[in-house]
N, C-alpha and C positions, 0 to 999 in steps of 0.2 A: 424373540431377540433382543436386547437392550437398545436404548435410546443411546444417539452418537454424543458425545459433548463436545461445544466448539472451543476451540482456542481461544480464550480470551487474548492474548495478546496480540495473535492476529487479527481477530475482530476488531480491534482499537484500531490498527493500523493501515487495514484493508478495508473498502467496499467494493462491493458489488453490483456492478450498471444493470439494468433489466436486459440488456443484450448478453450478460455475464462476463463483461470485459472486468477486470479489476484495476480499480484506482489505489493511488495511494499518494500521501505525500513525500517527496523525497527529502533526507536528513541532509544533513550539514548546515542548517542554519541557525542551531542553537546557542553558540555564545563564538567570539573571536571573528565576529563581522565587522570589525574595523578595518581587518587587514584585506578581505574581499572585496571583488569589484563590485559597482552597483548593478550591473548588469548581470551579475552571477548572481545577486540577492534577488533579483527581480524573477529570475526565472525558477530559483528555488521556490517562489510562492506560490506557483502553478501546481495544480495536481498532475501526476503522470499516470500512462495507463500501462500497465505489466502486459508487456509483447512475448516473451519466451515463454512456450509453451510448456516446457516442464517444469517451470517455476507457478506458472496458470495452475498446472495440474496439482500441484503440490499442496499450494494455497486452498484451491478449490475444497480438497481434502480434507482440510481443516477448517471448512465453514460449513459442515452439513446441510444445514437446514436454512441458509441464507440466499 
């Protein structure tokens, strides 16, 4: 059976923790920051964990050897 390929776009955007959770940086902080609230921009700096089971399963399938 051939090796599975990692989806590089997913590999750049998501990281797996040791316990199998998925960490990601939320979008929306690239430009037009002057009209966004400071509290909102601070919250966007943090990394979030993905909690929706269907999406977690889908992303783990695209990161086969991570």
